[in-house]
Structures are given as C-alpha cells and as structure tokens.
N, C-alpha and C positions, 0 to 999 in steps of 0.2 A: 842437302840442307845442312848448312854449317850452323853449330850453337855458339855464340861467342861468350866466352867466360864474363862471369859477372865482376863488374867494376868495384873492386875492394880497396879502400883507401890503404897505403901503405900502415899507417899507425893503427887502423883496426886490424889488419892483417898480422902486425905484431902483438897487439893485446890478444887476439883471439889465440894465436899461438903459444904466449906465454902461460896463459890461464889453461890450456890444455896440456900442457908438459907436467911432468913429476914433480920440478919445482915449484913451479907455479901451484899446484893443488897442495903441497904442502903448506906454501907460505898462507894460501888462503885458507886451509883448516886451521891453522895456527891463530890467523886472526879471527876467524868465527869461534874457534873454541875459546881463545882469549875472553872476545866479547862476552861469550855466553857467560863464562866464570865470573866476569867483573859484574854483569846484571846480576846474577844470584846471589854473588857477595855484598853486593850493594843493598840488596832488598834483606839479607839478612843482617847486616849492620843497623839497617832503618829501623825493622822490628825488635832489635835487641835493645836499641837506646831508648826506645818508647817515650820519645819526647813529643810526637804529633799526637794531635788527638784522636781518641779513638774512632771516631766516625771517618778519619782518614785512615788510621791503620787496619781496620777491617777490610774495606777493598784492596789495600796494598796486599795485606796477609793471602787474600784469596786469590788475587791475580797473580802473585809470587809463587804461591804452592802449585796452583793448577796450571798457570802460563809457564812457569820455570820448569815443572815436570815435563810438559809438552814441548818446550823449546830445546831441553836437554836431550830427549829422544830423538826428536826431529834433526838436531845438529849431529848427534853421534850416528843417525841412521843416514845422514847425507855422506858422511866420512867414508861409511864403510861402502857406500854404494860408489865410491870412487876408486875403490880398490879392484884388483882383477876378480873376473867374475866367480871363480873358484873361492878365492879368499873372502867375498863378499857373503858367500853362500854357507861358508863356515860361521863368520864372525855375526852375521846378522842376529841371529837367534840369540845370541851371547848377549848383544846389545840391549835386548828387551828383558832378559831374565838376568842379565849382571847386576844392576843395582838393586833388584829386590833379594837377590842372594846374599850381597854385600851388606845389605841393612839386616837382614835376618842374622847373618853371621855376627853382624856387630851387636845386635840388641839380644842374642841367644847364645851362641856359641862362645863369645868373650866373656859374658856373665857366668855361665857355666863352669869355663877354666878357671876362673877368679874365686868362685865359690868352692870348687874343688880344692885349691889351693889353702884358701883361707880355713877349709873345715880341717886342717893340719896344725892350726897354729892356735895362741892363746886368744884370751877375750880381747885383747887389743890389735890382733892380728901381727905381732911382732915375732915372739919365740915359736919356735916348733915344739908340739906336744905329742906327736905320734897319733895313735889311735884314741887317743883320750877322750876326745870328743864324740866317736864313733861308739865307744864303750858307754857313754853317759847315754847316747841315743837309745841303745838296746837294753840298758839295764836300768835305766832310772825309773823309779816308781811311778812317777807323773809321765813319762813317756811311754810306756808300757799301757798305763791308761788310754793314752791317745790312739795308740793302735788298735785297742779293742774297741773303741768308740768308732773309729774309722772303719774297723770290720763290720760293725753293725749298720753304719751308713752305706758301706757296700753292699752288703748282702740284702737288707730290708729296703733300703732307698731304691736300689737298681731294680729288684725284683717287683715292687709294687709299681714304681713309674713306668717300666716296660709292660709290665702285665696289664694293668689298668688301661695303660694307652692303646695296646692291641684289642684289648676287650672293648673298649670304646669305640676304636676304628672299625671293629668288625659290625658291632651292633649298629650304630650311626649310619653306615652305609645302606641299610634296611630299611630307614625311614624316610618319612616326607620332608622332616624337620631337620635334615642332617645339617645344613649349615648353621641353623640356630644352636643346636648341642654343641658342635665342634666350636663355634665361637665363643661358648660359655665356658668350656674346658681348655681353649687356647688362650682367653684372656691373660691369667696370671703369668705368662711368657712375656708380655709387656711392661712387668713390674721386675726391678732389680732386685737382688737378693737382699739387698739392706732395705729397700722399700718393704718387701716381703717380711723381713724380720720385724719391723715396726708394726707394721700391720696385726702380726700374729702376736706381737708382744702384749697387744691390748686384748687380744682373745683369751691369753693366758694369765694376765695381770691378777695379784692375789694382793689384796688390801689386809687381809687380817681380821680377828674376831674381835667383837668389843661394842659397847653402846654407840649407836650413831656412826657405825661405820658401813658405807653403801660401796657394793664391789661395783667396779667399774669394766672388769673384764668380762668377756661375754660368756664364758661358760660359767664362772662363779657367779655372775648375775642370774643366770639360768637356774642354776643349782640352788641358791640363795631363794630364789622366787618361788622353786618348788618346796622349799622348806629343808633343805639339805644344808651341809657344812661346806662352805668353799675349801679349797685347797690350794697350797703353793706348788701347781703343777710344776714348773721349774727347778723347785727344789727337793724334789724326789728322785734320788737314783736308784736303779739305772732308766726308769720309765721316762725321767726328762729327756734323756737322748731319742728315745721313741718320738716324744712331741716335737722335738725339734724335726726329725727325720720326715714328719709329717707334712711338713712345709716344703721340702726338697720334693715330695710327692707331688704336692698342689702345685708346684712350678714344672716340673719335668714330665708330668703326664701328658700335658697338652703338646708339647714336642714330641715325643713319642708318637701319639695318636695321629699326629699330621704326616710325619715321614711314613710311618707305617700304613695308613690310609691310602696314602699315594701308592705304595706298593701294593695293597690288595687290590686296588683298582685295576693295576696291569695284570692281574692273574687271568689267562683266558677261559672266557665262559665256557669254551668246549670243554675243558678240562672237568669244571665243576658238574656240568651236565653228565659227562661220561660216568663220573663217581656216583650221581643219583640214580642215573640208570641203571648201574651194577649194584644198586640196592643199599648204598652207602648213606649213613644219617647225615643230618647236617654238621653233628659234633665230628664224626669220622671224616667226613669230606673237610672240615676245617684243619684237623692234624693231620691228614694223609695228601693233601692236596695245597692248601693255602701256606701252612707254615714252611712245608720244603720249598715251595715256589719263592717265598719271600725271607729265605734263610739267610741271604747275603745282606739284605736290609737291617732284618732283625738284629743281626751279628754287630753290624754298625752303630745301630742305635744304640745298644746295650753297652758297648765298649765305650761311647759317647758318656752316656750317663754315669758309667763307672770312673770314668776321669773327672766329671764332675764331683761324685760322692769323695774320691782320693782327696780333691783339692779343696774341699768345702770350708770355708772360713768366714764369709760374711755373715751367715746366719746364726752361727753361734757367737762370733764377736758383737752382734749386735743385741742377741737374746741373753746370753747368760755371761759372756766374756771369757768362757773355759771353766768357769766355776761350778762347784756342784758335780763333779766328775762329769762335766760334758766336753772336757778340752779335746781337741783333734790336733792333728799334726800341723797344718798350716798356721793355725792359733798359737801353738807353741813356739813356731818358729818366729812368729811376730812378736811374742814376749820375749824369748830371748834375745833378740835382735834391738827392739827398741824400750823394752821395760828392765831387762836384766843387764843389756848392752853387753852381751858377750857374744862377739861375732862368731868366734869360733865354733860354738855349738850351735848358732842358727845356722852358719853353712852346713854343717854337717846334718841337720835336720831337712835342710832344703836338698841336700844331694840324695838323702834317704828317699824323700818325696819323689824325686825325679826318678829314683831307680823303681820304684813302685809302679810309677806311671809310665815308664819307657815299655815295659812288654805288653801293655794293652795298645800303646800307638803303634808299636811295630805289627800286632796282630790287624790293627785294623788297615794298616797299609798293605799288608799282605791279603786280607780279603778284598781291598779296592782293586789291587793288581790282578787278582783272580779273577774279579768280577769283568775286568776289561778285557782280560783275554778270551774269557767266556762270550763276551758281547762280539 
C-alpha cells in the first residue's frame, strides 16, 4: 500500500520553509520584539501624559503592568525556544530571573555606588573632601548619640521582641484559645510604623500642669485620675528611648511569635516524649529539645528584627523627630539630606548604616543556605 504525499500548494510550502529557516526566525523575532517594545512604550507614554480620565488610566495601568510583564516574558521565552536545545536550556532560566536581577541592580547596586561616591564629596556633591564626612560620622557628638541609641534599640528591642515572641508562641500552643491569643498579639503587625507612632503618641501625650488642663494621653490620664503628677514621658532622656523601643516590641512580637510558633509545631513529638520519659522537666525539655531544633528559625527571626532595629526611622520621626536625645542613624541621615542639605554627610551616614546591616544580612544568607543543605 502506497501513501501519496499530501498536496501542498507551492506558496504554502515556500512560506513554511521560510519561517522555519534561520533567517525567517530572526526576522519574525525582530518583528515580535519590536511590536512588544512598541506596546510597552506606548503604554508608558500614555500613563506619563496623564491626559486621560482616571477611570481610564486605572484599567490601562493594570493591563499595561500585568499584561506587559506577561507579554514580555512570553515573547522572550518564545525567542529562546527557537534556539538550539542546549542553548535554550542555558538561557531559559536567565530569561525569567534576568529582569528581576536588572531591576535589583538598577534600584540597589547603582544607588549604593552613587552614595559611596557622594560620601567623599562636599555638601553640593562637587568637590572631593576625602574622609571628612566619615570623620564627622564617627566623631560628631550627635552622631555618637545616634550610635548609642541604635545600640539600645538593637539590644533591648531585639531581645524583648524575640523573647516575648518565643514565650507567647510556646504558651499559646498549649491553650484551647490559641487562635484568639495569637490574633490579638499579631494584630499590631497590620499597622504601619507611622500609624503605630501616631497611636502611641496619644498614649504618651503630656499637656502640662496648671488650672483647667486635662490630660488626653492615656498614661498621664490614668496617673492624674489616681491623684499623681503627669510626666513628659518623651522628654526624659535616656528613658524616652525605652518608651520608643516599647513600640517596636509591640509591633515585632507578633511577627516573631507567628514564625517561631510554626517552627515549634514542627518539633517531632517523639523527641519531647523521649525527654519526658528520661525525667526532663518542661523547662529542661524546652531548652534541650525545642530551642536546639528551631535554632535556624530563631536565628533568622533574630537577624530580621536586628535589621529592623538598625534601620528604625518612622517611630522616632513621628514621635520625637530625634529631639531630646532620641535620634537614630536613619533619622540623622534624613536630617542631613533634607534639612541641612548636606549630601556628602548624608551619603556617608547611609554607607555606615549599610555597613552595619551587611554582616547581619550575610549571616542570614549563610544560615539559609546551611538549612537548605541540611534539608
């Protein structure tokens, strides 16, 4: 039995052969990429012009943002699939992580390099001043005050946030109302740092003493109601720093509790039963079994809270503005940049803050990679 070849018209055969050729794929790829670039550029210009009504701009922005990214990845993936199999296998992962790496490089690496360059220049960023800005950062009295305050945030804020989170996570797991207790502790995480600062400012508000003055701050209202004397809590150094740190603890304890609670639930019950059979108390079982088992998670949570404490800005800015010896590194950077207009000093302070945070980030990545290898 013979099979006759399919009847293919000459013009269709020519088109199929051309599109399957290397030149045809290149031309088709150029057309598709050019069309994609045109669509993305048109959407950018349309949104930048801001001429259309808002009811039109919103769906266009959503369609352009989400659809544009999907279109870009689809086109790039199609182009890679047209290459030989070995080349496609190498390039395909780069297509999906490449744009993210480029964006991270543009928004992180480039600003770091520019800040490092500006840190050796004067207030206008024109003439080189050598290490003058760094000498200021490590010798100025106000800067030394910021380092002291950040150390307080680092030690007390991190210790109490992680410690209370671990304690609540352990105790809440043993109660029937676990969801209720955890929801109450975790609720502050839904509030921004600025919002928390505004809320607690009403807690610490001080109106002063005198005839007809009513305290609206929660603490002072309670003290006044009990016959005591109200106090300007945010104007009493160095205790005002601890009053601000309380806000961070209030916000971060819920985060630590949720993460550590998940880790504690992953501790095998057989290990705890074996410890109890050997005569260990609950306290000893906690320190000898639970804590070593969740060590990786505990380190990760601690380093995350450490980074928050080193970068703290919003609470101080909203509550005191850095006055009354409550200034921190990030707030001093803000003041030097936007109040004193000294770009050189601001850049030097930003570099110092990066140097302080960098070891914590590196340690966090090491623990993460070590956990992956162990897994």
